C-alpha positions as CSV (number, residue, x, y, z in Angstrom):
1,M,8.7,-31.7,18.5
2,I,5.8,-33.5,16.5
3,V,4.9,-30.6,14.5
4,R,9.0,-30.0,13.9
5,L,8.9,-33.6,12.5
6,I,6.5,-32.9,10.4
7,G,7.6,-30.0,8.5
8,I,11.1,-31.8,8.0
9,L,9.2,-34.9,6.6
10,A,7.4,-32.6,4.9
11,A,10.7,-30.6,2.9
12,L,12.0,-34.4,2.2
13,L,9.0,-35.4,0.5
14,V,8.9,-32.5,-1.7
15,A,12.8,-32.5,-2.3
16,T,12.2,-36.2,-3.2
17,A,9.2,-35.1,-5.5
18,S,11.7,-32.4,-7.1
19,M,14.3,-35.0,-8.0
20,V,12.4,-37.4,-9.4
21,W,10.9,-34.7,-11.5
22,S,14.1,-33.1,-12.4
23,A,15.3,-37.0,-13.7
24,M,12.0,-37.8,-15.5
25,P,12.4,-37.0,-19.5
26,P,10.5,-34.3,-20.7
27,S,7.0,-35.9,-21.9
28,E,3.7,-36.0,-21.0
29,G,2.6,-39.1,-18.7
30,P,0.7,-39.3,-15.5
31,A,3.0,-38.4,-13.1
32,R,4.0,-35.0,-15.2
33,T,0.1,-34.7,-15.6
34,L,0.2,-35.0,-11.5
35,W,2.9,-32.6,-10.7
36,Q,2.0,-29.9,-13.7
37,P,-0.2,-27.8,-10.9
38,V,2.8,-27.8,-8.5
39,D,5.1,-26.8,-10.7
40,D,2.3,-24.1,-12.5
41,L,2.1,-22.4,-8.6
42,A,5.9,-22.6,-7.7
43,T,6.5,-21.3,-11.2
44,G,4.0,-18.0,-10.3
45,V,5.5,-17.8,-6.6
46,A,8.9,-17.5,-8.2
47,A,8.1,-15.0,-11.0
48,W,6.4,-13.3,-8.4
49,F,9.9,-12.5,-6.3
50,R,11.9,-11.8,-9.7
51,P,12.9,-8.4,-10.4
52,D,10.9,-6.2,-12.9
53,P,12.2,-6.4,-16.5
54,D,14.6,-2.9,-15.9
55,N,16.2,-4.7,-12.3
56,T,14.9,-2.3,-10.2
57,P,13.5,-3.5,-6.9
58,P,9.4,-2.8,-6.0
59,D,9.1,0.5,-4.2
60,W,7.6,-1.3,-1.0
61,Q,7.6,1.9,0.7
62,S,5.2,3.6,-2.4
63,A,3.1,0.6,-1.8
64,S,2.8,1.2,1.6
65,R,1.2,4.3,1.0
66,Q,-1.5,3.4,-1.4
67,V,-4.8,4.3,0.0
68,L,-7.3,1.2,-1.1
69,H,-10.0,2.7,-3.3
70,G,-9.1,6.0,-2.9
71,D,-9.3,8.4,-5.6
72,P,-6.7,11.2,-6.0
73,V,-8.2,12.9,-8.7
74,R,-11.3,13.0,-6.5
75,G,-9.2,14.0,-3.6
76,A,-8.1,17.2,-4.8
77,D,-11.2,18.2,-6.4
78,L,-12.4,17.5,-2.8
79,M,-9.9,19.8,-1.3
80,V,-10.7,22.7,-3.1
81,L,-14.4,21.9,-2.3
82,H,-13.9,21.7,1.0
83,G,-11.8,24.8,1.6
84,C,-8.6,22.9,2.8
85,G,-6.3,25.7,0.8
86,S,-7.7,28.8,3.0
87,C,-5.5,26.9,6.0
88,H,-3.1,25.1,3.7
89,V,-0.9,25.0,1.0
90,I,-1.2,22.1,-1.3
91,P,0.9,21.3,-4.1
92,G,-0.9,21.1,-7.2
93,I,-3.6,23.0,-6.3
94,R,-3.1,26.6,-7.3
95,S,-5.6,28.3,-4.8
96,A,-4.2,26.6,-1.7
97,Q,-2.0,29.3,-0.6
98,G,-2.9,28.7,3.3
99,S,-0.4,29.7,5.5
100,V,-2.4,28.6,9.0
101,G,-1.6,24.9,8.8
102,P,1.6,23.5,7.7
103,P,2.5,23.3,3.9
104,L,1.6,19.5,2.4
105,H,4.3,19.2,0.1
106,D,6.0,16.3,0.2
107,F,3.4,14.9,2.8
108,A,3.6,11.4,1.5
109,S,7.4,11.3,3.2
110,R,6.4,12.4,6.7
111,G,6.5,10.2,10.0
112,Y,3.9,11.8,11.4
113,I,0.5,13.5,10.9
114,A,0.2,16.2,13.0
115,G,3.1,14.9,15.3
116,I,0.8,12.2,16.6
117,L,-0.6,9.5,14.3
118,P,1.8,7.3,12.5
119,N,1.5,9.0,8.6
120,D,-0.2,6.0,7.2
121,P,-3.5,5.5,5.1
122,G,-5.6,4.4,7.9
123,D,-4.6,7.1,10.8
124,L,-4.8,9.7,7.6
125,T,-8.5,8.6,6.7
126,R,-9.2,8.9,10.3
127,W,-7.6,12.0,11.0
128,L,-9.0,13.7,7.9
129,M,-12.5,12.8,8.9
130,D,-12.1,13.9,12.9
131,P,-9.2,15.5,13.6
132,P,-10.5,17.1,17.0
133,A,-11.0,13.3,18.0
134,F,-6.7,12.8,18.1
135,A,-5.6,16.1,18.9
136,P,-8.5,18.3,21.0
137,R,-6.2,21.6,20.8
138,T,-6.1,21.1,17.0
139,A,-7.0,24.3,14.6
140,M,-8.0,22.0,12.1
141,P,-11.7,21.4,12.2
142,A,-13.8,18.5,11.7
143,L,-15.4,19.3,8.4
144,G,-17.6,16.6,8.2
145,L,-16.6,14.4,5.5
146,T,-17.5,10.7,4.7
147,E,-15.1,8.0,5.2
148,D,-15.0,7.5,0.9
149,E,-14.1,11.5,0.9
150,A,-11.8,11.4,3.3
151,R,-10.0,8.5,1.5
152,D,-9.6,10.2,-1.3
153,M,-8.4,13.2,0.4
154,A,-5.7,10.6,2.2
155,A,-4.8,9.3,-1.4
156,Y,-4.0,12.8,-3.1
157,L,-1.4,13.4,-0.1
158,L,-0.3,10.2,-0.3
159,N,0.3,9.5,-3.6
160,P,4.3,11.0,-4.4
161,R,2.6,13.1,-7.8
162,G,0.0,14.7,-6.0
163,S,2.2,15.7,-3.2
């Protein structure tokens, strides 16, 4: 109850300050000087919510697939180095024409990894590091990848241009 009352009072205070601000002439003064940091912050927050200049909404789905500190170019090189193409067809890698595992086209649009893990950057990184830990009967071996290597490979697979 008290928290709600404090919230209502804070909202009233902000509304009153906004009305006072809008009624002030556009000149320099102590009130404008004090209020300027708040105005700058509000302007910055409002700009974040504005649509892009070309009026397209942000692509939240694509943003959720980005792998923190992952390098998709290095990921492609690592997939060649570790022989992933001997089991998988991998888009963008000509030598990757395997048929043991599933083709990795449009991997970013899949809901699950191996039908058991949500297809998100963290789970994909963990899967690449040690698939048998999640699916003991999987044909995919543990390749001895470091976390950085797995993250780079995940960045390649979740990059719409890479897959």
